[in-house]
Structures are given as structure tokens and as C-alpha cells.
N, C-alpha and C positions, 0 to 999 in steps of 0.2 A: 368706382369704388376705386378707394384711394389705393399705393400700395407705393410705403415706406414717404420716398418725393413723389413715384411718380403718378399721374392720374387720367384722365378718363379727358377729351375734350369731345365739347360736341355740337356743329354748327349748325343753320335755322331750322325747324322743322321734326327735326336726330329724334326714333318713337324706338325706343328700349323700356322694351318686355320686362314689367316687375317683380320677372324670375330671371330670369336674363341677366348675367354677370359678365359686367366687363369688367375691365381690372388693370392696372400700371397703364401706362402709356398708351392708350390708343384717343385713335380720330377716329373719330365721325361724320364729314362734310354734310353737305344742305340735306335732308331729306332723304341719308340711310334712315338703311331698320335691320331692328336689329329680334327674331323675333325669338315665342317662347323658350325656356327655356336650354336652350342657349350659351355658351361662353366662350368671351373671348381675353384673354391674355393676356398684353402686353409691361410683362411685367422682364426681358433677359432684351427687349428691344421695345421694335413700335411697329403696331399692325394701322396698318389705315388705310379707311371704310371709305371711297371717292361719292360723290355728288350720288344720289335718287338711286342706289347698289341696297338690293337687299340681304338678310346672312335671317337663314331660315330657319323655321324652328328646333330645334336639337344639334343644333352646330356646335361642333369647339374648332377653338383658334388661336394660335397658341406661336408663339418665337420659339428660335431652337438654342436653348439654353446653355449650350458651345460643352460637349460634355468631352466624352476623349477625340482627337480628332477632327470635332467638328467650333464650327468657331457660333458667340451671336450672330443671328440674322432674323432682319424683319420680315412680317408678311403683309406688302403691300397688295389692296383688293382697289381696283379704280372706277373708273361712272361709269353707270346703265349696270351694274354688274348683276348674276339671280349666281344666287348659292345658295342651292337645293337642303330640303328637309336632312335632316341629322347628316352631313360632310360632311370631311376635320380638315381643316388646313392648318398643315404644319410650315412654316419659317421659305413657304412659296410667295409670287408672284400670281396674280390675275388682272389681263390691261385692259383696257374697254369692252364694256359690249358684250362679254363673255360667261357661260350660265358650265355653271357644276352641277351633274343629274346629281337626285339624290344620293344620300352615305356613299357618295367619292369618296377614297381618302391623294390629297395629295401629299408626297412629300417633300419634305427638305430642297431649295435650289431649285423645286420645279418650275417653267413656267410656262403657265396656261395665253397665247396670243392675243391680242383684238380680234372678236367677231369670234372665236373657235368652239366650244361645245364641249364639255366633258358626261359621256351619257350611266346615266346612274347605275351603282356598285362600281365602280370603273376603281381601280387603284393603280397610280399617275406617281411609277413609279421617279426619286427623288433625281434630282437631274437634268429630267426629266424634259426636256422644249413639242410642246403640242403648237403648231401653227393655225400660223394668220384662217382661219374657213376653214374649217377643220373637225370633224369627230373623231373620237382618242375615245377606245373604252374596250372593256374586257379585264382582266385581272393573269395580266400586267395587262392595263394598255396598251395600247396602239393604234395605231393610226386604223378608221372606217372606211370613212370615205368623202370626197370634200362635198361640204353645207348645198343644201336646195336653199333656191334662194330667198322659198319660200320659209327655211327659218333659220335664214337670214336677218328678213326679217322684223323674224320672230324674235329675236335675242331685247335685240330693246322696247319689243314688245310687250313680254313677261319680265323689265323691269319696270318698267310706268304705269305697268299694272299695278305691282306692285309697292309703288308711291300713291297709293288708292289704299291698300289696299291700308298700310300703313298714318297711312291720315287720320284713318275709320278708328282703328287701333287708337289712336295714340289723343285724339278728340273722346275713347267714348272714358276714354285709362282716366280721362282727368276728370270724367265722373262716382259719383260713389250709386256703392248697389241700390241700392234705394232712389236712386236720382233714376239712373238705367230701366229702372221697375213702376217709376209715373212715366216717365214718356213713352216705353209699353205698355201703358194701361194697367197694369197688373197685381196695381196698386194704388188704394184712392187718398 
């Protein structure tokens, strides 16, 4: 959805669910996906979401509005990133191959480095940096431990899996309900 002269830019193979809101200066790179009920607002800055990254159901992503003592700030999400269900991102940076667990919240100015993980439900305080290869959790989020090798490999696998899920939803959403029902043998 356009907001004055600010409008979204979508790469090749992008899936945006029919009830998701992508508003203003939002850039979705190739094969990025935004699932059902999510809201992404690029009204006072830019939201950039990298290749093969996914924003799962019910997320809120917004730039900083430049309120008292603050300045306009962007949201940058790298390549192959998984943003879990019901996550809130506020004017932060999530680098490549990171994973943000369900229900987590990232404050303004926080940085999640490449290959890091934020546990489900964690609250990352503003201006916190989570180093590469670590998992943080809690409220406020704190260092829990280094990621195990199988967890590190899971980060990219998660993003890859969602590229496939998004492709299925993109195809299904390009057909009418009647066409889908016929393909499943539900109507003659």
C-alpha cells in the first residue's frame, strides 16, 4: 500500500499474504515472504527485507517515528532470516541467517548479528547487540549460550523451508476458491 510518495518494492517470487499490510517504503528482495496478519510499516524510514527471508504470521515491523529524543531509523533484515510468529521489530537490524523466535520483541537500535538466535518470547532492549553464533533469551534478553553446530545449520534450513512454504501459498493465492476446490475434488 502506498503512503503519499512512499511505496513498496517487491522482488521476484515475493509472497505477501492477502491480509498482510505492507505500507510505505518497504523493500522485499527476491523470494521474501510476509505471512498472514503481519503489518510492515515503512512510514518514517525504510524497511528492507533480504532474499529468502520470511516474516511469519502476526508480526509487526515498523521504523522509528523520530519521537522526543529519538531520530528516524530504519529496519534492516538480511538474507535467509526467519522472523517467527507474532514478533515485533522496532527500528532494528537483523543480519543474515539469524532467527527471531516466536513472540520476541526487538527494541530500537538493537542489532542481531549474522547467525545469532533470539529465543521465543525474549525482549531485546533498545541498543543491544547480540553477537554472531549466540542465543539470547528472557526479559530483558541476556546471553544464554553459544549455538550448537546443528542449531547453526538449522538457521539457513529454516529460511529455505519457508521459501518453499511461501511458493505454495503464492500459487494457492493466485487461484480462486472454486479452482482450489476443484483441484482437490471437492466440487464437480
